DRENDO-1510 file (C-alpha; in Angstrom, 1 decimal, always signed):
<recs>
REC; n; res; u; v; w
REC; 1; MET; +5.3; -10.3; +7.5 .
REC; 2; PHE; +1.9; -8.7; +7.2 .
REC; 3; THR; +1.3; -5.8; +4.8 .
REC; 4; VAL; -1.4; -3.3; +3.9 .
REC; 5; THR; -1.3; -1.1; +0.8 .
REC; 6; VAL; -3.3; +2.1; +0.2 .
REC; 7; ARG; -3.3; +3.8; -3.2 .
REC; 8; ASP; -3.6; +7.4; -4.6 .
REC; 9; HIS; -2.4; +9.3; -7.6 .
REC; 10; LEU; -0.1; +12.3; -8.1 .
REC; 11; MET; +0.0; +14.8; -11.0 .
REC; 12; ILE; +3.0; +17.0; -11.4 .
REC; 13; ALA; +5.1; +18.9; -13.9 .
REC; 14; HIS; +8.9; +18.9; -13.9 .
REC; 15; SER; +12.0; +18.7; -16.1 .
REC; 16; LEU; +15.1; +16.7; -15.5 .
REC; 17; ARG; +18.7; +17.8; -16.0 .
REC; 18; GLY; +21.2; +15.7; -17.8 .
REC; 19; GLU; +21.6; +14.1; -21.3 .
REC; 20; VAL; +20.6; +10.7; -19.8 .
REC; 21; PHE; +17.0; +12.1; -19.6 .
REC; 22; GLY; +16.7; +12.9; -23.4 .
REC; 23; PRO; +13.4; +14.6; -24.1 .
REC; 24; ALA; +12.5; +14.6; -20.4 .
REC; 25; GLN; +14.9; +17.5; -20.0 .
REC; 26; ARG; +12.1; +19.7; -21.3 .
REC; 27; LEU; +9.2; +20.6; -19.0 .
REC; 28; HIS; +6.6; +17.8; -19.1 .
REC; 29; GLY; +3.8; +16.4; -17.0 .
REC; 30; ALA; +3.8; +13.2; -15.1 .
REC; 31; THR; +0.9; +11.3; -13.5 .
REC; 32; TYR; +1.9; +8.6; -10.9 .
REC; 33; LEU; -0.1; +5.9; -9.3 .
REC; 34; VAL; +1.1; +5.9; -5.7 .
REC; 35; ASP; +1.1; +2.8; -3.5 .
REC; 36; ALA; +2.1; +3.0; +0.1 .
REC; 37; THR; +2.7; -0.4; +1.7 .
REC; 38; PHE; +2.9; -0.7; +5.5 .
REC; 39; GLU; +4.4; -3.8; +7.2 .
REC; 40; ARG; +4.7; -5.4; +10.5 .
REC; 41; PRO; +5.6; -8.9; +11.7 .
REC; 42; GLU; +2.5; -9.4; +13.8 .
REC; 43; LEU; -1.0; -8.0; +13.7 .
REC; 44; ASP; -1.9; -5.5; +16.4 .
REC; 45; GLU; -4.5; -6.2; +19.2 .
REC; 46; ASP; -7.3; -5.4; +16.7 .
REC; 47; ASN; -5.8; -7.9; +14.1 .
REC; 48; ILE; -4.8; -5.2; +11.7 .
REC; 49; VAL; -1.6; -3.9; +10.2 .
REC; 50; VAL; -2.6; -0.2; +10.2 .
REC; 51; ASP; -5.9; +1.7; +10.2 .
REC; 52; MET; -6.5; +1.8; +6.4 .
REC; 53; ASP; -8.6; +5.0; +6.6 .
REC; 54; LEU; -6.0; +6.9; +8.5 .
REC; 55; ALA; -3.3; +5.6; +6.2 .
REC; 56; ALA; -5.2; +6.6; +3.1 .
REC; 57; ARG; -5.9; +10.1; +4.7 .
REC; 58; GLU; -2.2; +10.7; +5.4 .
REC; 59; VAL; -1.1; +9.5; +1.9 .
REC; 60; ARG; -3.7; +11.8; +0.4 .
REC; 61; GLY; -2.2; +14.7; +2.4 .
REC; 62; ILE; +1.3; +14.0; +1.2 .
REC; 63; VAL; +0.1; +13.6; -2.4 .
REC; 64; GLY; -2.1; +16.7; -2.2 .
REC; 65; ALA; +0.8; +18.8; -1.1 .
REC; 66; LEU; +2.7; +18.0; -4.3 .
REC; 67; SER; -0.1; +17.6; -6.8 .
REC; 68; PHE; -0.7; +20.1; -9.7 .
REC; 69; GLN; +2.7; +21.8; -9.1 .
REC; 70; ASN; +5.7; +22.4; -11.2 .
REC; 71; LEU; +8.4; +20.7; -9.0 .
REC; 72; ASP; +11.0; +22.8; -10.8 .
REC; 73; ASP; +9.6; +25.8; -8.9 .
REC; 74; HIS; +9.0; +24.0; -5.6 .
REC; 75; PRO; +11.4; +25.3; -2.9 .
REC; 76; ASP; +11.9; +21.8; -1.4 .
REC; 77; PHE; +13.4; +20.6; -4.7 .
REC; 78; ALA; +15.6; +23.5; -5.8 .
REC; 79; GLY; +18.4; +22.2; -8.0 .
REC; 80; VAL; +17.3; +18.6; -7.6 .
REC; 81; ASN; +16.3; +16.1; -10.3 .
REC; 82; THR; +12.9; +15.0; -9.2 .
REC; 83; THR; +13.1; +11.5; -10.6 .
REC; 84; THR; +10.6; +8.8; -9.8 .
REC; 85; GLU; +13.0; +7.2; -7.5 .
REC; 86; PHE; +13.7; +10.4; -5.6 .
REC; 87; LEU; +10.0; +11.3; -5.3 .
REC; 88; ALA; +9.3; +7.8; -3.9 .
REC; 89; LYS; +11.9; +8.5; -1.1 .
REC; 90; VAL; +10.5; +11.9; -0.4 .
REC; 91; MET; +7.0; +10.5; +0.0 .
REC; 92; ALA; +8.2; +7.6; +2.2 .
REC; 93; ASP; +10.1; +9.9; +4.5 .
REC; 94; ARG; +7.2; +12.3; +4.8 .
REC; 95; LEU; +4.9; +9.4; +5.6 .
REC; 96; ALA; +7.3; +7.9; +8.1 .
REC; 97; ALA; +7.3; +11.3; +9.9 .
REC; 98; ARG; +3.5; +11.1; +10.1 .
REC; 99; ILE; +3.7; +7.6; +11.5 .
REC; 100; HIS; +6.2; +8.7; +14.1 .
REC; 101; ASP; +4.2; +11.7; +15.2 .
REC; 102; GLY; +1.1; +9.6; +15.8 .
REC; 103; SER; -1.0; +10.7; +12.8 .
REC; 104; LEU; -1.8; +7.1; +11.9 .
REC; 105; GLY; -2.8; +6.2; +15.4 .
REC; 106; ALA; -0.9; +4.7; +18.4 .
REC; 107; ASN; -1.0; +1.2; +17.0 .
REC; 108; ALA; +0.9; +2.3; +13.9 .
REC; 109; GLN; +3.9; +2.6; +16.2 .
REC; 110; GLY; +4.3; -1.2; +15.8 .
REC; 111; LEU; +4.9; -0.8; +12.0 .
REC; 112; THR; +8.4; -2.0; +11.1 .
REC; 113; GLY; +8.7; -1.0; +7.4 .
REC; 114; LEU; +7.2; +1.2; +4.7 .
REC; 115; THR; +7.5; +1.0; +0.9 .
REC; 116; VAL; +6.3; +3.7; -1.5 .
REC; 117; ARG; +5.9; +2.7; -5.1 .
REC; 118; LEU; +5.4; +5.2; -7.8 .
REC; 119; HIS; +4.0; +3.8; -11.1 .
REC; 120; GLU; +5.1; +6.0; -14.1 .
REC; 121; SER; +3.1; +3.8; -16.4 .
REC; 122; HIS; +1.7; +0.2; -16.6 .
REC; 123; ILE; +5.2; -1.0; -17.5 .
REC; 124; ALA; +7.5; +1.1; -15.3 .
REC; 125; TRP; +7.7; +2.0; -11.6 .
REC; 126; ALA; +10.1; +2.7; -8.8 .
REC; 127; ASP; +10.0; +1.7; -5.1 .
REC; 128; TYR; +11.6; +3.1; -2.0 .
REC; 129; HIS; +11.6; +0.9; +1.1 .
REC; 130; ARG; +12.6; +2.1; +4.6 .
REC; 131; ALA; +12.6; +0.7; +8.1 .
REC; 132; LEU; +10.5; +2.4; +10.7 .
</recs>
């Protein structure tokens, strides 16, 4: 399996409901390092997995739509705990939609999988992997 990863970062504010979250129940900021990994079993006719520039642009668009926002006030997340795991899935699903609509180019239709990794810190992160 071949993979290509592009990276960005996301800065948000949110609070999490439930005793399990301890002090994170209060409004706090979070800065995530975002890795989006694209996979396919064979390289395309240009010997690439995906156009890295297009991939980076689309990841930036998804990140930019969420950055510098209080997710507690975001209509897409009303009543939802915006955990790291949850946000990784949201970002992967939004990126998959952009792959399917052709935003990453026609050759991206040959991608078979996508993983979004959100690093909360240098010692903790969460992944969401999905088939395409």
